[in-house]
N, C-alpha and C positions, 0 to 999 in steps of 0.2 A: 409815209410818215405823218402827213397832215391828217390822213384818215384815222390813224391811231390816236393822235392828239385829240381829235374831235370825239372819238369813242371814249377816251378817258374823261374828257370834260363832261360828256353826257352821263357817264357812269357816276361821276362825282356829284352832278346835279341831281340825279335820281336818288343817290344816297342821302343827300342833304334834304331833299323833299320827304324822304321816308323818315328821317330823324325828326323833322318838323311835324310830320303827321302823328308820330308816336310820342311826341313830347308830353302832351297832357297825360297819357297813360303811364309813361315813365315817372312823371311827377306824382301821380296817384300811388304808384307802387312805393315810391320813396316815403310818402306820407303814411301809408299803411305800415311800412316797416318801422318807421319812427314811433308810431302809436303802439305797435306790438312791443317794442322795446320798453316804452313807458309802462305798459300794462305788466310786463314781466318784472320790471323793477318794483312796482307796487306789490305784486304778488310775492316776491321774495321778501320784502319788508314784512308783509303780513305773516308769512311762514316763520320768520325769525321770532316775531311776537308770539305766535301760537306755540312756539317751542318753550316759552317761559313758564315754569311751573306755577309761579305766582298768579298767572292769569286764570288759573282754575280754582282760585279761592272764591268763596261765596261773594265777597264784595266786588269781585271783578266780573261777575256773570254778564252784566250788561255790555261790557267791553268785549268779552268773548263772543257774545251773540252778534254784536256788530261786526267783528272781524270775520266771523264765519259767513255772515251774510255778504259782506264786501268781497270775500274770497270767491263766493259763488257767482256774484255779479261779474267779477273780473274774469273768471273762467269762461262765462258765457260771452263776454266781450272779446276775449282772446279767440274763441272759436269762430265768431263772426268775422273778426279781422283776418284770421288765417284763411278763411274761405274766400273773402273778398280779394285778398292778396293772390291766392292761387288762380282765381278767375282772371285777375288783371294780368298776371304773368302769362297765362295761356293765351289771352287776347293779344298780348304783345308779341309772343312767339308766332302766333298765327299771322299777325300783320307783317312779320319780317320774312315770311317765306317768299321765295321768288315767284 
């Protein structure tokens, strides 16, 4: 009985240490997911604006050019964030193996 209690205590301690060791990585994953959400929201807003027929009038060409440029920047940012997120997730999973 005492041996089982000691084993459970040691297991809980090991799990707590593992959580503490992976906390920065889990925090990074949360930050990346938050930033991905922000980028997706901005991309959605741009897509709504790009769907407006008035945007393609001659007097709106500068705005159209800016929106298309920003959309490209956001796509690149999204790809980099997704890559970083996947790497962090893989690192977290590798760290949690017994």
